[in-house]
N, C-alpha and C positions, 0 to 999 in steps of 0.2 A: 578523568580517569582515577576511578581510585582500586585501586591494587588489592587491599584487603578485600573489598566487595566481592572482585572478581576470584580472589583467592575462596572465600566463604563458598560461592555458588559451586567452585571447580569441587570441591567437598562434599556438598549437598547434590552433584552428579557422579559420584566417586569416579572422578578424572583424577587424574595426576600434573596436568597442564593444559594450557590453551597457546597452541602454536600461532602467531600470527605470521602471515609470511606477503610482501608485495613485490611487482615488478609494473615499471611505470604506471603507477598510481592505479593499478586494476581494480584493489581491493579497496570500494568504497566504505566498508563496513567497518576495518579497520583503521582508517583513515578518522575517521569520525568516534569510535570507540577509545583509541588511543589519541585523540585529539591532534593528529597530524596533518598539518597544511598541505591539501592537494593540489595547491599550486605552485611548490615548490618546485624546483626542476629537479629530477630524479629519472637515473637511467640504469640502475644496478639493482638488483635484486638484495631484498634486506629482509631478516628474522627478526622477531620477539617473541623470546618465550615466557611465560608467567607461568611457574609451576605452583601445585597446590599449597605447598610450603618453602619456604625462602626466597631468595633474591630473585627478581625475575633478572633474563641475560637476554642481550642485545650482540647481533650479527651484521656487520654492514661491510659493504667494499671499500678499500683503499681509498682511493679516488671520492668516494662520496660516505667518507668518514664521520663525518656530521649529521648523518639523517638521523638519528635517535638519539642525537644530545638531548631531546627536552625530556625523555622520557626517564624513571628511573632504571638502576640494573645497571651489571658489568659489562664491557664492551668488547667484545672479541672483533676482529679486522681480518680481513680474509683478502686475498688477492688471485692466485690461480685456482683452478675450478677445485683442485683435489683438496686446498685446503680449505675452501667453503664447506666440502662434503665433512671432512673432517671434523671441522669445527661447530657444524651444527650437530651431529653426532654428540661433541662433547657439551653444547649447552643443554640437549636434553636430556643428557645424563642419564639417570636411571629409570626414568619415566617408562611406563608401558603402558599408558593408556591416556591418548589425548587427543582434542580437539581442534579441529583445523575449521574453515568455511568449507567445508564440503556436504554433499547431500548422497545417502548411497541410493544409486539408479538415477541420481539428477531429481528425485521426487520433490524436491523444493530447491527451483532454480536460482529464486535471488538468494541463497545460503551456497549454490555450489559456483565459489569462486576460485578456488584453489586451481590449477591445472591438474591432469590425471598424472602426469612426469615427474612434479614435487610431492603427490601423495605416494608414487611410487616410491619414490629416494627416501621418504620419512618411514615407508611402512619397511626399506630393506635394512634400516636399523633394531628391525626386530620389535616395534614399534606399533602399536592399534591403533588406526587414526578414527575417531568417529567425529559424527556432525556436532557442529559447535550452534546446531538451529536452537535449543533451548536457550542459551547464553545469549546467543543476540538477540532472542525476543526480550529478555531482561536489559539488554547494555547497549540495545539499539532503539529500541519499541517503548520501553517504559520511558513515560515523561515526566516531568516536573509539575507542581499546580500553575506554575506560570507560561510553561509550553502550552499546557490544555486551555488556559484562558485566549491564546494568541488563537487557536482553534475556535475559539467562540466566536470572537472578536472578527474572525474571517468571514464565519456564518452570517453572522447580522449585515454583512455588505455582501454575500452573496445571493441572501435574501431579496436584498433591495435592489440587486442586478436581475433575478430572476423576474420579480414582478416588474420593474421596468419593461423589460424584453415583452411582456406577454401585451404588458399596455401599448408598445409599440407596435406590435405585430395588429391589435386592436383598430389605433388609429392609423394604421398604413390603410390595412384593408376596408374600412370603412369611408375613407377619404376617397376609394378605387385606384389605389396602388397594391400590385404585390411585390413585395420586398423578396429576393431570393433569403434562400437558407444562410450563403455566405454572408450578405449586407446583414442580416441578423446578429451573427456571429460577430462581424467587426463592431456593432451596433454594443454589445457586449464587451468587448475587448476594449473598446473606448473608454465603457464605464469601469472596467479595472484600473484603467492607468487613471479614471480620476479619484478611485478611490483607493489609488495606492496600492492595490493588490495585484500578485505576480504569478504565472503560471508558465510550463512548459511549452502546452500546447492546447488546441479547442480552445473554446468548447465546442459540444456538439449540439448542434439544430439540425433536425431531422423530421422530415414528413412522408407518411405512407412506408413506400418499401422502406426509403432510406430510413426509417426507425426502426427498420425488422434487422438492420446493419448495427450489431452494438456497439461498434466503433468506427461509423461512418465520419467520415472527415470531409466536410462541406469545403469546395474550391471555388473559383472563378466560371469553371469548366463544367464540375458535375452538379451543382445546384441547381433545384425545384424553386420556382417561383412558389410564395404560399399563397390559396387561394382557402376560397369557402368551401367547406366539407374536409378541408384536410385534418388529421391527426397528426397531431404536432409533439416529439420528446426534447426538451432541452435538458443537456447534460453539461453541468457546471463546476469547474474543480481551481481553486486558487488558494494562496495564503497572503498574509500580511507580510508587505517590505520589509523584513525587520530582520536582524539576527535568529536563526535558532525558532524561525517560526513554523506552525502546524496546519496542513493544507485543511482545506473542507470542501465535501466532495457531495453533490446532489444529482437528481436527475427528479425532473418533474414533470408531467404531462397535461396537455392540452387538445383543445378541438374547435377549428377553426368555425365556430358556428353560436348559436345562443342554445340550442339543446344538444347534448351530446347522445349520438345512438348507443340505445340499449346494449346492444352486443357490444361495444367498446367499454360501457359502463361494466358490465358481468365478467369480462375480461379483465379489466382492471381490478376489480373486486379482489377477483382469485389471488393476483398480485402481490396488495396489497394485504391481506390473509396469510399470506407466505409470510411476507417482510413482518406480520405484526406476531405471527408466530415462533420465529427465529427472535426476535427481538426478547419475548417473555419470556423461552427458553434461559437466554442469557442474564435475564433479569431475574428469575426463579432462582436458578443456582447461586447465583451471586447471595442472594439473598439468607439462602440455607447455608452459605459457606460450604459449599460442593463444587470439585473441579468443572469445567466444562472446555472441550477440546474443538477446534475449528472444524474437523470434521462435522460433528454433532448438529451443526448452527446449519451446516448444508443439506444434511439430513432434512431436517427438520421442514428449511424452506421447499426444500424441494418436493420432499415427501406430499405435501401440500396441493403444488403445482402437477405431480403427478397423479395423485388423486383424483383431481379435477379433468383428468385426460390431455394434458398438455405438456409430458413430460420431457417429449421429443423436443419440444419448441423453446425448451430454456437450455440455453445452449452453453452458459460460463459457469463459472462457482457463484457463490452466493455473496460473495464480499471478500474484502483485501484489507490487509494492515494500511493506517494511515498514520503520516509522521513528516518529517521533514521534506518528502516526496510523497508525492500522493499517493502512489503504489509502496508502500514498506517494506521492512522486512522481517517484521513481526507475523504474528498466527494468521494465517489466512483462513476465511470462511468457506473450505473447499472441500469436497469429495466425490470431484468430477475428474479435472484437470489433473487435481495431485491429491494424496488422501494425507491432510495436515492434523497430525497426531499432537500439535503443540497445546498446549493450554493456554486459554487467554487469561492472560495476569491484569494485575492492578496497575493503574496508570498507563492504558492503552487506549485507540481507537482505531475502529476499523467500521466499514461498509456493511452494511445490508441491502443488496439492492438485486434482487430475484427480478426476470423478466421473463416474457412470453415473445417469442418473435416467430410470424409466420409470412414469409415471404410474397408465397402465393397468394395470400392473400391483401399484399400489400398493407399489412401492419404489425407494427410491433409498439412493447410497452414495457415498462420498467418504472420502477419504484425505488429510489434510493436513499437512506438514512445513516446518519454518521452515528456509532453508538459508542460514550465514553465510558471506558471503566475507572471513576475516579482512583486517587491514591486510597481511599478510605470506602474502596469496594460498592460505591452507587454507580448504578447502571442509568446512564442519560441521553439525553438526544438533545442539544441546545437547536432551537430553530424549530420552525412549524414543519409538521408531517402531513405530506398530502394524504388523503383519503378518497378523493373522487375527483376525475379529470375536471378542469376548468374548462368552461365554454368561454372561450376569449372572447366574441363579439358582445358579450353583457360586462364588461369590463368597461 
């Protein structure tokens, strides 16, 4: 944690301070930014106030007075609730406008962590509480070159796993077997273990109408057997099994046959055009040193799909921030589920993954790439980019 860097950004935002608050390790954002170990037992409320100028102040409970000892600043200790309120007002001091992990109308739920009652308490002191979303983008989603390199290395291994999964399906079908979606998922997870990759859940292996469900979860009981003539969607995400590694997240499409039906190719082309147009917008803005915001990327991809007549079948945002969690807390490519007005900044990674899902026709399409904006403003994609559906039986 760099207090001076935080204070610099507070001044840039026109804020008097940033108030961090937690109870029972609920705020993972605060834990990561402040460098607090979330595994240590904690059962009482604490506050950490970083003013735009001056020394930070920490407020902790008497029986857990050690909680913030790793952080710089003056320590205040409370016991009764009345003392907590009084000391909280004191550490905020004369600040009039401060940031907290709060989002008006819960428009960005990743940021909206602090409970409404605590916001009410701080406001009762005559303080304006604003969202920390821009600050979180800087201090939570901005990556070092070394962290970006872990993303690149994970991508190499994920593409290997994806290719091996397609070949496995081809071999099984050719030999007269019909593996289930769940069995192929387990095959991929075994590869992850072999490659020393970790993930929280998934991957998605989905055919036909299951591919029309963006978050389909294959199980032993709901899985279909994969057969010739099926449309197949693979969505894989994982990261290196090392500290501070960054996720890689891709979606690829295949057809279990030797020739992809023309209709499938036509729809997939619309999806890839939307993907590429969104990527090009980001690349162009950065090359011209112009700002680009999350909602604009979504507008561009969504516009392509709407103009092709499939707008009602694109039922999720265009992309999400990627960090140590596959869905990170930085800027999302979204003007559907929320209007993300945060600027895309250097040193961040996000997905672009438009889709078209038509359950009544038992088909669904998505193409996903991870866009890396380097710390020197280059806009890159590490790894292969899919442009045509793979005819799996030709592998």
